[in-house]
N, C-alpha and C positions, 0 to 999 in steps of 0.2 A: 597495478591492481592484482589482487590475489585471485586464485582460481577457486577459492572457497567462498561460500556465501557469508555475508556479515551477520552479526547477531541480530541486527534489525530485520534483515531478510529472513533469517531462520525463524523469527518470531511471527512471521506472516504466513499462515497456512495456505492462503489463496495463491500468493506469489510463489511459494515453494512448490505448489502443485504445478503451476505454469512452467517453472524451471525444470522440474522432474520429468514432466510430460513432453518437454521440448518445444512448448508453445512460444516461449521467450528465452533469449539467451541471458547469461548471468549479468551482463552490463545493464540490459534493459530492466531486469528484475530489481537490481540495486537502485537504478534511477527511480523506478516507480515506488519502491519502499521508502526512499528518502522523500519523495514528493508527498506520499500519503502521510508520512510523519509530520511534514510541514503543515499540511492541512489540519491534521489532528491537533497540533499545538496551537494553531491559530483559531480554530473554530469550535473546539470541544467545550469551551466555556459558554457558548451560545446554547440556551436550553433546547431550541428546535433541533440542532445538530446532535446534541447530547442524547436526546430521547431516541432519535433515529439510530444512532450508533449503539445504544443500549439494546435495541431490538434486533439489529442486523449486524452480525459479527464482521461482515464484509463491507460495511457502510463506507468506510474511508477509501477502500479500494474502488468501490463503485463511483464515489464522488470524484476521486482523482481521474478515473478513466473517462468520466463524462466531461471533464474540463477541456477547454480549447487551449492548445499550446501553439505558439508560433515558432 
C-alpha cells in the first residue's frame, strides 16, 4: 500500500479532512472511501437515496458510517 492517498480518497473532502486532522489513519480512510463508493454504486439509482445525496454532499459518508459491520 502506498503512503499517498488514492484518487478516490482525494476526491472525498470529508475523509481527506479526517486524514489531515489525524482523526483516522490512511488505511482506514481508504477502506471507508471504498465502502462509500460501493454504497453509492449500489444505491444511487434509488430515488430516495439520490435526493438525499443531492442535498447533502456528505450523504454517502454518513450512510456508510451508520452501517453495522461485523
